[in-house]
C-alpha positions as CSV (number, residue, x, y, z in Angstrom):
1,M,-88.1,80.3,-60.2
2,R,-84.2,80.0,-60.8
3,K,-83.0,80.9,-57.3
4,K,-85.2,78.6,-55.7
5,V,-83.7,75.8,-57.8
6,N,-80.3,77.0,-57.1
7,R,-80.6,77.6,-53.5
8,K,-82.1,73.7,-53.5
9,A,-79.6,72.7,-55.9
10,A,-76.5,73.9,-52.9
11,V,-78.5,72.4,-50.1
12,C,-78.4,68.9,-51.8
13,S,-74.6,69.3,-52.9
14,L,-74.0,70.3,-49.3
15,I,-75.6,67.1,-47.8
16,L,-74.2,64.8,-50.4
17,C,-70.7,66.2,-49.1
18,V,-71.7,65.3,-45.2
19,L,-72.8,61.9,-46.6
20,L,-69.7,61.5,-48.6
21,C,-67.4,62.5,-45.9
22,G,-69.1,60.3,-43.2
23,C,-68.9,57.2,-45.0
24,G,-65.3,57.9,-45.6
25,S,-64.1,58.1,-42.1
26,E,-66.1,54.7,-41.3
27,G,-63.6,52.7,-43.3
28,K,-60.3,54.2,-42.1
29,E,-58.2,52.9,-39.1
30,T,-57.2,55.8,-36.7
31,I,-53.4,55.4,-36.2
32,T,-52.1,57.2,-33.0
33,I,-48.0,57.6,-32.4
34,G,-46.7,56.8,-29.5
35,R,-48.5,54.7,-26.1
36,K,-49.3,55.8,-23.3
37,L,-48.9,52.6,-20.7
38,P,-51.7,51.5,-18.6
39,E,-50.6,52.2,-14.6
40,S,-49.4,49.4,-13.6
41,E,-47.2,48.5,-17.0
42,A,-46.1,51.7,-16.3
43,A,-45.0,51.5,-12.9
44,A,-43.1,47.8,-13.6
45,D,-41.6,49.8,-16.5
46,H,-40.2,52.6,-14.3
47,T,-39.2,50.0,-11.7
48,S,-37.6,48.0,-14.3
49,S,-35.4,51.1,-15.3
50,D,-34.3,52.1,-11.8
51,D,-33.1,48.6,-11.1
52,T,-31.2,48.6,-14.5
53,A,-29.6,51.8,-13.5
54,E,-28.7,50.9,-10.2
55,G,-27.1,47.9,-11.9
56,Q,-25.2,50.0,-13.9
57,E,-24.1,52.6,-11.5
58,A,-22.9,49.2,-9.5
59,A,-21.1,47.6,-12.6
60,G,-19.4,51.5,-13.4
61,G,-18.5,52.2,-10.4
62,S,-15.9,51.5,-8.0
63,A,-16.0,48.2,-5.7
64,P,-15.8,49.3,-2.0
65,H,-12.0,49.1,-0.6
66,T,-11.8,45.9,1.3
67,V,-9.3,46.8,4.1
68,Q,-6.3,44.0,4.2
69,E,-5.2,41.9,7.0
70,I,-1.6,41.7,8.0
71,R,-0.4,38.6,10.5
72,V,2.3,39.5,13.0
73,Y,3.5,37.2,14.9
74,V,4.8,39.2,18.6
75,C,6.9,37.8,20.8
76,G,9.2,38.3,23.8
77,A,8.2,40.5,26.8
78,V,4.3,40.7,26.2
79,V,1.6,39.5,28.0
80,S,0.5,37.2,25.4
81,P,2.9,36.4,22.7
82,G,1.6,35.1,19.5
83,V,0.4,35.9,16.1
84,V,-2.1,38.9,16.0
85,A,-4.1,40.1,13.2
86,L,-4.2,43.4,12.1
87,P,-5.4,45.8,9.7
88,E,-3.4,46.7,6.9
89,G,-1.1,49.6,7.8
90,S,-0.9,49.0,11.3
91,R,2.3,49.8,13.8
92,A,4.3,48.3,16.4
93,E,2.2,50.1,18.9
94,D,-1.2,48.0,17.7
95,A,0.5,44.5,17.5
96,L,1.9,45.5,21.3
97,L,-1.9,46.1,22.4
98,A,-2.9,43.3,20.8
99,A,-0.6,41.0,22.6
100,G,-1.6,42.4,25.8
101,G,0.9,45.0,26.2
102,F,4.2,44.8,27.9
103,A,5.0,42.1,30.4
104,E,6.5,43.7,33.3
105,A,10.3,42.9,32.6
106,A,10.0,44.4,29.2
107,C,12.3,47.2,28.3
108,R,9.9,49.8,27.2
109,D,12.0,52.0,24.8
110,H,13.8,49.7,23.2
111,V,11.2,48.5,20.3
112,N,9.8,51.8,17.8
113,L,6.5,51.6,18.5
114,A,5.8,54.0,15.6
115,E,7.1,51.3,13.0
116,R,4.7,50.6,10.4
117,L,4.6,46.4,9.8
118,S,3.8,44.5,7.3
119,D,2.8,40.6,6.7
120,G,4.4,38.0,8.3
121,Q,6.7,40.5,10.2
122,K,8.5,39.1,14.0
123,L,8.0,41.6,16.5
124,Y,10.6,40.5,19.0
125,F,10.1,43.2,22.5
126,P,13.3,42.3,24.8
127,T,13.2,42.1,28.7
128,Q,15.1,45.4,30.1
129,E,18.1,42.7,31.1
130,E,18.9,41.5,27.3
131,A,18.0,44.9,26.0
132,E,21.2,46.0,28.8
133,A,23.0,43.0,27.8
134,S,23.1,43.5,23.7
135,A,24.2,47.5,24.5
136,V,27.1,45.5,26.4
137,Q,27.7,43.1,23.2
138,D,27.7,46.0,21.4
139,A,29.9,48.9,23.3
140,K,32.6,45.7,23.4
141,A,32.3,45.1,19.7
142,G,32.5,48.8,19.2
143,L,29.7,49.4,17.7
144,I,28.0,53.2,17.9
145,D,24.7,53.2,18.8
146,I,23.5,55.7,16.0
147,N,20.2,56.6,17.8
148,S,21.9,57.8,20.7
149,A,25.7,58.5,20.2
150,D,26.9,62.3,20.8
151,A,28.7,64.3,18.3
152,A,32.0,63.0,19.8
153,A,31.3,59.5,19.3
154,L,29.7,60.0,16.0
155,C,33.0,61.8,14.6
156,T,35.0,58.7,15.3
157,L,33.3,56.9,12.5
158,P,34.8,57.1,9.3
159,G,33.9,60.1,6.6
160,I,31.8,61.7,9.4
161,G,32.8,65.2,10.5
162,E,31.3,67.8,12.7
163,T,29.2,68.6,10.2
164,R,27.3,65.0,9.6
165,A,27.6,64.0,12.7
166,A,25.6,67.5,13.7
167,D,23.1,66.2,10.4
168,I,22.8,63.1,12.2
169,I,21.7,64.1,15.7
170,S,19.3,66.7,13.8
171,Y,17.7,64.5,11.7
172,R,16.9,61.9,14.6
173,E,15.6,64.6,17.0
174,T,13.4,65.7,13.9
175,N,12.1,62.5,12.4
176,G,12.5,60.1,15.2
177,A,15.1,56.8,15.6
178,F,16.6,55.1,13.1
179,E,15.0,51.9,12.4
180,N,17.5,50.3,10.6
181,P,21.8,51.2,10.5
182,E,20.9,51.7,6.4
183,D,18.2,55.0,7.7
184,I,21.5,57.0,8.3
185,M,21.6,57.1,4.3
186,N,18.6,59.1,4.9
187,V,20.8,62.1,6.3
188,P,22.0,64.6,3.8
189,G,25.5,64.0,2.4
190,I,25.6,60.4,3.8
191,K,25.1,57.8,0.9
192,T,26.2,55.1,-0.1
193,S,29.6,55.4,-0.5
194,V,29.9,56.9,3.4
195,Y,28.0,54.0,4.6
196,G,29.5,51.4,2.8
197,K,32.8,52.8,5.3
198,I,30.8,52.6,8.5
199,K,27.7,50.1,8.0
200,D,29.9,47.8,10.3
201,L,30.6,50.1,13.0
202,I,27.3,51.4,13.6
203,T,23.9,49.5,15.6
204,V,20.5,50.5,16.3
205,R,19.0,49.8,19.7
């Protein structure tokens, strides 16, 4: 009889526990850590994030390099003299082509076509007659063209001996014609002091 009473008491206790647990959970709010966005909201958020990332990348990255434009006045014996617009870093050959090329009477080897141009520069192409007249005047003035003079002529200049004359010829054969008289100081052994002695006796054509 005692066993039946104890078993019945145990069953009653179990039922009571179930009822108590159920009642406790009904009154409590479930808390969720984190939230899954609806598909539409997630898509919008993803697009917004991508746009933001692209904007930051654009802001943080360097802007594309813009090629600067220069203007050069091309005149003399060319087909279409005038001001031409060229990309920065252009050379005399580019300006000549932009002006239509050589005119029929042009002296074609007077201007160094490999010369790099700068904004606002004037580029004059003489006629063959003008170039020859200039050469005659230089000769009368006793000026030596360092782009064409041989070793004997160069040796007539003060401070220029056989070794330096050979260096001048070697330099222009390797690097091309001198663009300006002062460029002769690029030759080893010819510095400011030597150039000061010969600057009024030399020219370039």
